C-alpha positions as CSV (number, residue, x, y, z in Angstrom):
1,X,-215.3,82.0,170.8
2,X,-216.3,78.7,172.4
3,X,-213.9,75.7,172.3
4,X,-215.5,72.4,171.7
5,X,-213.8,69.0,172.2
6,X,-215.3,66.1,170.3
7,X,-214.2,62.7,171.6
8,X,-214.5,59.7,169.3
9,X,-213.3,56.2,169.3
10,X,-212.2,56.1,165.6
11,X,-212.0,58.2,162.5
12,X,-212.3,55.3,160.1
13,X,-214.7,55.4,157.1
14,X,-218.1,54.9,158.7
15,X,-221.4,56.6,159.1
16,X,-220.9,58.0,162.5
17,X,-217.5,59.4,161.6
18,X,-218.9,60.9,158.4
19,X,-221.6,62.6,160.4
20,X,-219.1,63.9,162.9
21,X,-216.9,65.3,160.1
22,X,-219.9,67.0,158.5
23,X,-221.1,68.5,161.7
24,X,-217.6,69.9,162.6
25,X,-216.8,71.3,159.2
26,X,-220.1,73.1,159.0
27,X,-219.7,74.9,162.4
28,X,-219.5,78.7,162.4
29,X,-215.8,79.1,162.9
30,X,-216.3,82.7,164.1
31,X,-218.2,81.4,167.1
32,X,-216.7,77.9,167.7
33,X,-213.2,76.4,167.9
34,X,-213.6,72.6,167.4
35,X,-211.0,70.1,168.4
36,X,-211.1,66.3,167.9
37,X,-209.6,63.7,170.2
38,X,-209.6,60.1,168.8
39,X,-208.8,57.1,170.9
40,X,-207.9,54.5,168.4
41,X,-205.7,54.6,165.3
42,X,-203.2,52.3,163.5
43,X,-202.1,50.4,166.6
44,X,-205.7,49.1,166.9
45,X,-205.9,48.5,163.2
46,X,-208.2,51.4,162.6
47,X,-207.8,53.8,159.7
48,X,-207.8,57.6,160.2
49,X,-209.9,58.1,157.0
50,X,-211.5,61.4,158.2
51,X,-208.5,62.9,159.9
52,X,-207.2,64.5,156.7
53,X,-210.5,66.2,155.8
54,X,-210.7,67.6,159.3
55,X,-207.2,68.9,159.3
56,X,-207.8,70.4,155.8
57,X,-210.6,72.4,157.5
58,X,-208.1,73.6,160.1
59,X,-209.5,71.4,162.9
60,X,-206.9,70.1,165.3
61,X,-207.0,66.3,165.4
62,X,-205.3,64.5,168.3
63,X,-205.0,60.7,168.1
64,X,-204.0,58.8,171.2
65,X,-203.5,55.7,169.1
66,X,-204.3,53.3,171.9
67,X,-204.3,49.6,171.3
68,X,-207.1,47.3,172.5
69,X,-205.6,46.1,175.7
70,X,-207.0,47.2,179.1
71,X,-203.5,48.2,180.1
72,X,-203.4,50.7,177.3
73,X,-206.6,52.3,178.4
74,X,-205.4,52.6,182.0
75,X,-202.1,54.1,180.8
76,X,-203.9,56.7,178.8
77,X,-205.8,57.9,181.8
78,X,-202.6,58.6,183.7
79,X,-200.7,60.2,180.8
C-alpha cells in the first residue's frame, strides 16, 4: 500500500477543496493510504468544511492551524 500526503492551505468550502475531497475519497483504499495536511484553520479565519467528509471516509486529517503571520509560518517549519 502506498501512502500519499496531500498538502493544502485550507479545507474551506471552495472548488479546489471540493475537487481534492472527491479525488481522495475515490481512491482505491486497497492500494493507497491518503493523509491530508492542512495549513490554515480557525486561527486564520478559515472553515474546515471538508474535514468532516474526509474523516468520515477514514482519511486522517491533520490541521496545523497556523495564523497568517510570517512568524507562525517559521515556527511551523521548526516544530
